C-alpha positions as CSV (number, residue, x, y, z in Angstrom):
1,I,0.0,0.0,0.0
2,P,2.0,3.0,-1.2
3,Q,-0.1,5.7,0.6
4,R,-1.2,4.2,3.9
5,H,-2.6,7.5,5.2
6,H,-5.2,7.5,2.4
7,W,-7.2,4.4,3.1
8,N,-10.5,5.7,4.5
9,Q,-14.2,5.1,4.8
10,A,-16.3,8.2,4.3
11,V,-19.9,9.3,4.3
12,L,-21.4,12.4,2.6
13,L,-24.5,13.6,4.3
14,R,-27.2,16.2,3.5
15,S,-28.1,18.2,6.5
16,L,-31.9,18.3,7.2
17,Q,-31.5,21.5,9.2
18,T,-29.1,24.4,9.1
19,L,-26.0,23.4,11.2
20,N,-24.0,25.7,13.3
21,A,-20.2,25.2,12.6
22,E,-19.1,26.1,16.1
23,A,-21.5,23.6,17.7
24,L,-20.5,21.0,15.1
25,L,-16.8,21.4,15.9
26,Q,-17.5,21.1,19.6
27,A,-19.5,17.9,18.9
28,L,-16.7,16.4,16.7
29,N,-14.1,17.1,19.4
30,A,-16.4,15.5,22.0
31,L,-16.6,12.4,19.7
32,I,-12.8,12.1,19.5
33,A,-12.4,12.6,23.3
34,H,-15.1,9.9,24.0
35,H,-14.0,7.2,21.5
36,D,-10.3,6.5,22.2
37,G,-9.9,4.6,19.0
38,L,-10.3,7.8,17.0
39,R,-7.2,9.2,18.8
40,S,-5.1,6.2,17.7
41,R,-1.7,6.9,16.3
42,F,0.2,4.3,14.3
43,V,4.0,4.4,14.2
44,E,6.3,2.2,12.1
45,S,9.7,1.2,13.5
46,A,12.2,-1.5,12.8
47,E,10.2,-3.9,15.1
48,G,7.0,-3.2,13.1
49,W,3.9,-1.1,13.6
50,R,2.9,0.1,17.1
51,A,-0.5,1.7,18.0
52,E,-1.0,4.1,20.8
53,V,-3.8,6.4,21.9
54,A,-3.0,10.1,22.0
55,P,-4.1,12.3,24.9
56,I,-7.4,14.3,24.6
57,A,-6.8,17.7,23.0
58,H,-9.2,20.2,21.3
59,D,-8.4,20.3,17.6
60,P,-9.7,23.5,15.9
61,E,-8.8,22.0,12.4
62,L,-11.1,18.9,12.7
63,L,-13.8,20.7,10.8
64,W,-13.2,22.6,7.5
65,T,-16.0,24.9,6.3
66,A,-16.8,26.1,2.8
67,D,-19.4,28.4,1.4
68,K,-21.1,28.2,-2.0
69,L,-18.3,26.6,-3.9
70,A,-18.8,25.5,-7.5
71,D,-19.1,21.7,-7.9
72,S,-15.5,21.3,-9.2
73,E,-14.1,23.3,-6.2
74,L,-16.2,21.3,-3.8
75,Q,-14.9,18.0,-5.2
76,A,-11.4,19.3,-4.9
77,L,-12.0,20.1,-1.3
78,Y,-13.5,16.7,-0.5
79,A,-10.4,15.1,-2.2
80,K,-8.1,17.2,-0.2
81,A,-9.9,16.2,3.0
82,Q,-9.8,12.5,2.2
83,Q,-6.0,12.8,1.8
84,S,-5.4,14.9,4.9
85,L,-5.4,12.1,7.5
86,N,-2.1,11.2,9.2
87,L,-1.5,7.8,10.8
88,Q,1.5,9.0,12.9
89,N,0.4,12.5,14.1
90,G,-3.4,12.4,13.5
91,P,-6.1,13.3,12.9
92,L,-7.7,10.1,11.8
93,L,-11.0,11.9,11.2
94,R,-11.7,15.0,9.1
95,A,-15.0,16.7,8.6
96,V,-16.1,19.2,5.9
97,L,-19.2,21.4,6.3
98,A,-20.1,22.9,2.9
99,T,-23.0,25.1,1.9
100,V,-23.8,24.2,-1.8
101,A,-25.0,26.5,-4.5
102,E,-28.8,26.2,-3.7
103,G,-28.2,26.9,0.0
104,S,-28.4,23.5,1.6
105,Q,-25.5,22.0,3.5
106,R,-23.4,18.9,3.1
107,L,-21.3,17.2,5.8
108,L,-18.4,15.0,4.7
109,L,-17.0,12.7,7.4
110,A,-13.8,10.9,6.4
111,V,-12.3,8.4,8.9
112,H,-9.2,6.3,8.4
113,H,-10.4,2.7,7.9
114,L,-8.0,1.4,10.7
115,V,-10.3,3.0,13.3
116,V,-13.8,2.5,11.8
117,D,-16.1,-0.2,10.3
118,G,-19.8,-0.5,9.4
119,V,-21.0,-0.9,13.1
120,S,-18.8,2.0,14.2
121,W,-20.5,4.3,11.7
122,R,-23.8,3.7,13.4
123,I,-22.4,4.5,16.8
124,L,-20.6,7.6,15.5
125,L,-23.6,9.0,13.6
126,E,-25.8,8.5,16.7
127,D,-23.3,10.1,19.0
128,L,-22.6,13.0,16.6
129,Q,-26.4,13.9,16.5
130,L,-26.6,13.7,20.3
131,A,-23.4,15.7,20.9
132,Y,-24.4,18.3,18.3
133,Q,-27.9,18.9,19.8
134,Q,-26.3,19.3,23.3
135,A,-23.7,21.7,22.0
136,A,-26.3,23.7,20.0
137,Q,-28.4,24.0,23.2
138,K,-25.2,25.1,25.0
139,T,-25.5,22.2,27.5
140,A,-22.7,20.0,28.6
141,I,-22.0,17.2,26.1
142,K,-22.8,13.8,27.7
143,L,-22.5,10.7,25.6
144,P,-23.7,7.1,26.5
145,A,-21.2,5.1,28.7
146,K,-18.2,3.6,27.0
147,T,-17.8,-0.1,26.5
148,S,-14.6,-2.1,26.4
149,A,-11.5,-0.7,24.8
150,Y,-10.2,-1.9,21.5
151,K,-6.9,-2.7,23.2
152,A,-8.7,-5.0,25.7
153,W,-10.2,-6.9,22.8
154,G,-6.8,-7.3,21.1
155,E,-5.3,-8.6,24.3
156,Q,-8.1,-11.1,24.8
157,L,-7.8,-12.3,21.2
158,Q,-4.0,-12.8,21.7
159,A,-4.7,-15.1,24.6
160,Y,-7.6,-16.8,22.7
161,A,-5.2,-17.7,19.9
162,A,-3.3,-20.1,22.2
163,T,-6.4,-22.0,23.5
164,E,-7.0,-25.6,22.7
165,A,-10.6,-24.8,21.5
166,L,-9.2,-22.5,18.8
167,Q,-6.3,-24.9,17.9
168,A,-9.0,-27.5,17.2
169,E,-10.5,-25.2,14.5
170,L,-7.3,-25.4,12.4
171,R,-8.4,-28.6,10.6
172,F,-11.7,-27.1,9.6
173,W,-10.0,-24.1,8.0
174,K,-7.5,-26.2,6.1
175,Q,-10.4,-28.3,4.8
176,Q,-12.2,-25.2,3.5
177,L,-9.2,-24.3,1.3
178,D,-7.3,-27.5,0.6
179,G,-7.2,-28.4,-3.1
180,A,-9.9,-26.0,-4.0
181,A,-10.1,-24.4,-7.4
182,L,-9.7,-20.7,-6.8
183,D,-9.1,-19.0,-10.1
184,L,-11.9,-17.1,-11.9
185,P,-12.4,-17.0,-15.6
186,C,-10.5,-13.7,-16.0
187,D,-10.6,-11.7,-19.2
188,N,-7.1,-10.6,-18.6
189,P,-5.4,-12.4,-15.6
190,Q,-2.3,-10.1,-15.8
191,G,-4.5,-6.9,-15.4
192,S,-3.6,-4.4,-12.6
193,L,-5.5,-4.5,-9.4
194,Q,-4.8,-0.8,-8.6
195,S,-7.8,1.3,-7.4
196,R,-7.4,3.6,-10.4
197,H,-8.8,0.8,-12.5
198,A,-11.8,0.0,-10.2
199,L,-15.3,-0.1,-11.6
200,V,-18.4,-0.5,-9.6
201,L,-21.6,-2.0,-11.0
202,H,-24.9,-2.0,-9.1
203,S,-27.7,-4.6,-9.0
204,R,-30.8,-3.4,-7.2
205,L,-34.1,-4.9,-6.0
206,D,-37.1,-2.6,-5.8
207,K,-39.0,-2.1,-2.6
208,T,-41.5,-4.9,-3.2
209,F,-38.8,-7.5,-4.0
210,T,-36.6,-6.3,-1.1
211,Q,-39.5,-6.7,1.3
212,Q,-40.0,-10.2,0.0
213,L,-36.3,-11.0,0.4
214,L,-36.2,-9.5,3.9
215,Q,-39.4,-10.9,5.3
216,Q,-41.2,-13.6,3.3
217,A,-38.3,-15.6,1.9
218,P,-36.5,-16.1,5.2
219,A,-39.7,-17.2,6.8
220,A,-40.5,-19.7,4.0
221,Y,-37.0,-21.2,4.1
222,R,-36.4,-20.7,7.9
223,T,-33.2,-18.9,7.0
224,Q,-31.5,-15.5,6.9
225,V,-31.1,-12.9,4.2
226,N,-27.3,-13.6,4.1
227,D,-27.9,-17.3,3.3
228,L,-30.2,-16.4,0.5
229,L,-27.8,-13.9,-1.1
230,L,-24.9,-16.3,-0.7
231,T,-27.0,-19.1,-2.3
232,A,-27.7,-16.9,-5.3
233,L,-24.0,-15.8,-5.5
234,A,-22.7,-19.4,-5.3
235,R,-25.0,-20.6,-8.0
236,V,-24.0,-17.7,-10.3
237,I,-20.3,-18.2,-9.7
238,S,-20.5,-22.0,-10.1
239,R,-22.2,-21.6,-13.5
240,W,-19.5,-19.1,-14.5
241,T,-16.5,-21.1,-13.4
242,G,-17.9,-24.6,-14.2
243,H,-16.8,-25.8,-10.7
244,A,-19.1,-27.5,-8.2
245,D,-17.6,-25.6,-5.3
246,T,-17.5,-21.8,-5.0
247,L,-14.9,-20.3,-2.6
248,I,-15.8,-17.0,-1.1
249,Q,-14.1,-14.8,1.4
250,L,-16.8,-13.7,3.8
251,E,-16.5,-10.5,5.7
252,G,-18.3,-10.3,9.0
253,H,-18.7,-7.6,11.7
254,G,-16.1,-9.5,13.8
255,R,-17.7,-8.4,17.2
256,E,-18.3,-12.0,18.3
257,D,-19.4,-12.7,21.9
258,L,-16.3,-14.6,22.9
259,F,-15.4,-13.2,26.3
260,D,-17.7,-12.6,29.3
261,D,-15.8,-9.5,30.4
262,V,-15.7,-7.7,27.0
263,D,-18.6,-5.6,25.7
264,L,-18.2,-4.1,22.3
265,T,-21.7,-2.7,21.7
266,R,-20.4,0.9,21.7
267,T,-16.8,0.5,20.8
268,V,-15.5,2.3,17.7
269,G,-12.7,0.5,15.7
270,W,-12.1,-1.9,12.8
271,F,-13.3,-5.2,14.0
272,T,-14.1,-6.9,10.7
273,S,-13.4,-10.6,10.4
274,L,-12.4,-12.2,7.1
275,F,-12.6,-15.9,6.5
276,P,-12.9,-18.4,3.6
277,V,-16.0,-20.5,3.0
278,R,-16.5,-23.3,0.5
279,L,-20.1,-23.4,-0.8
280,T,-21.5,-26.2,-2.9
281,P,-25.0,-25.3,-4.2
282,A,-27.3,-28.2,-5.0
283,D,-29.2,-28.2,-8.3
284,S,-32.7,-27.1,-7.2
285,V,-33.2,-23.7,-5.6
286,A,-34.8,-25.1,-2.4
287,A,-32.1,-27.8,-2.0
288,A,-29.3,-25.2,-2.6
289,I,-30.7,-22.9,0.0
290,K,-30.9,-25.7,2.6
291,Q,-27.4,-27.0,1.7
292,I,-25.7,-23.6,1.9
293,K,-27.5,-22.7,5.1
294,E,-26.0,-25.9,6.6
295,Q,-22.5,-25.1,5.2
296,L,-22.7,-21.6,6.7
297,R,-24.0,-22.9,10.1
298,A,-21.0,-25.3,10.3
299,I,-18.6,-22.4,10.5
300,P,-17.3,-22.1,14.1
301,N,-18.0,-18.8,15.9
302,K,-19.0,-17.0,12.8
303,G,-15.5,-17.3,11.3
304,I,-13.5,-15.2,13.7
305,G,-11.1,-18.0,14.5
306,F,-9.5,-18.0,11.0
307,G,-8.1,-14.5,11.3
308,V,-7.0,-15.1,14.9
309,L,-5.1,-18.3,13.9
310,R,-3.7,-16.7,10.8
311,H,-2.4,-13.6,12.5
312,L,-2.0,-14.4,16.2
313,G,-1.4,-18.2,16.2
314,D,1.9,-19.8,16.8
315,A,4.5,-19.7,14.0
316,S,3.6,-23.1,12.4
317,T,-0.1,-22.3,12.5
318,Q,0.4,-18.9,10.9
319,A,2.7,-20.5,8.3
320,S,0.3,-23.3,7.4
321,L,-2.6,-20.9,6.9
322,K,-0.6,-18.2,5.0
323,A,0.5,-20.9,2.6
324,L,-3.1,-21.6,1.5
325,A,-4.4,-19.5,-1.4
326,M,-7.3,-17.2,-0.5
327,P,-10.6,-16.9,-2.4
328,R,-10.8,-14.3,-5.2
329,I,-14.3,-13.1,-4.3
330,T,-15.2,-11.2,-1.1
331,F,-18.8,-10.9,0.0
332,N,-20.2,-8.7,2.7
333,Y,-23.8,-8.0,3.6
334,L,-24.0,-4.8,5.7
335,G,-27.6,-5.1,6.6
336,Q,-30.3,-2.3,6.8
337,F,-29.3,1.3,7.2
338,D,-32.7,2.9,7.1
339,G,-33.0,3.4,10.9
340,S,-29.9,5.7,11.2
341,F,-31.5,8.4,9.0
342,D,-35.1,8.5,10.2
343,A,-36.4,12.1,10.0
344,E,-39.3,11.2,12.3
345,D,-36.8,10.2,15.0
346,G,-35.2,13.7,14.7
347,A,-32.3,12.6,12.4
348,L,-30.1,15.6,11.4
349,F,-28.8,13.9,8.3
350,S,-29.7,11.8,5.3
351,P,-27.2,10.3,2.8
352,A,-26.4,12.8,0.0
353,G,-25.9,10.3,-2.7
354,E,-23.2,12.5,-4.3
355,S,-19.4,11.8,-4.7
356,A,-17.5,12.2,-1.5
357,G,-14.1,12.1,-3.2
358,L,-11.8,9.1,-3.3
359,E,-11.8,7.0,-0.1
360,Q,-8.5,5.4,-1.1
361,S,-5.5,6.5,-3.0
362,L,-5.6,5.6,-6.8
363,D,-2.4,3.5,-6.1
364,A,-4.0,1.4,-3.4
365,P,-4.6,-2.2,-4.3
366,L,-8.2,-3.5,-4.5
367,D,-9.2,-5.8,-1.7
368,N,-9.8,-8.7,-4.1
369,W,-10.5,-9.6,-7.7
370,L,-14.2,-9.3,-7.1
371,G,-15.9,-7.6,-4.2
372,V,-19.7,-8.0,-3.7
373,E,-21.2,-5.8,-1.0
374,G,-24.9,-5.5,-0.2
375,Q,-27.0,-3.2,1.9
376,V,-30.6,-2.0,2.3
377,Y,-31.3,1.7,2.2
378,D,-34.6,3.4,1.7
379,G,-36.3,-0.1,1.5
380,E,-34.2,-1.2,-1.5
381,L,-31.4,-3.8,-1.6
382,D,-28.3,-2.5,-3.5
383,L,-25.5,-4.9,-4.4
384,R,-22.2,-3.3,-5.4
385,W,-19.8,-5.3,-7.6
386,T,-16.3,-3.9,-7.5
387,F,-13.6,-5.1,-9.9
388,S,-10.6,-3.9,-12.0
389,C,-11.6,-3.1,-15.6
390,E,-8.0,-4.1,-16.5
391,Q,-8.8,-7.7,-15.3
392,F,-12.4,-8.1,-16.3
393,N,-14.6,-6.7,-19.1
394,E,-17.5,-4.7,-17.8
395,A,-19.9,-7.0,-19.8
396,T,-18.5,-10.1,-17.9
397,I,-19.4,-8.7,-14.4
398,A,-22.6,-7.1,-15.7
399,R,-23.8,-10.6,-16.8
400,L,-22.9,-12.0,-13.3
401,A,-24.7,-9.1,-11.6
């Protein structure tokens, strides 16, 4: 990764009421004071990387403001904000409050991916609204109680890696990957995987179909949305590759309930777990759903053990897992985002649906050959297919989608 400071997640929000910049700056600083992870600093030395939490300090530069910029100037400002994070010295969060030509406001929040994930965004947006309302009313900012520190979770995982229970999972993970056919029918296998070549295609379900997917189908098959989407994906990929098995790297929220004394419900950080799964769909739809549901249920502890063994296991465990090739397709279902932006519940923001600038440097490598990410917003399922146009023709991925 040539530019490690520019590897973010970002949201661009439309403000539903006129925001006061001073109160917003106060709220953002309160957020960073409250969530220690946002004050992380990452320093590289000869021994490797080290993470520390910086002391609480008010940062007047956390929020940039702009008034009535032309579209091109606004895009340039967003791009500059996305590139302005610093792993060593901070900040790892940058906000831009911009008034656009027709008078409404946009709020860009760019956070380095090392300290944020999908669940963290829900916590941050909730806390930002609360903190802003308190600051605007000139009352003391008081956020809900903290849960366990990211560091405590890391220490527990380190100890967990050495347990017999986890060692026993090693056989399962090797079976998932041993002798599996991983390559995809690539239009140009030598094509570059740099972000500059990334294309994203969308496949969407309208509100009626989405409701059927979320409510009727799971009830009919006694299953979850995730299982249904993975059944569809496995069937499509098997037809494409001609293999009976489909290997997929699954991305989960990673906040598994492993330890009695760790509570992560309000902890901000990057918890995501990544693990391989071998899916073999049966011929008929009903049988395929049942089979894939069973294959997914067989995964121990929702897959978190794979990453723990691969990165924190003893030397021979790490070596044996790192020697196995990883699936070329990553799948992540992020769930429903409708609740975070409910105007009736007094939400301050809704997603703007405009470009927020590049979240990652153009030189950054794509996460995988093919990324499939699903989420439900405004009652509609949206699947995003991300790939390199140097590797695949657009028509190839469009056909799969």
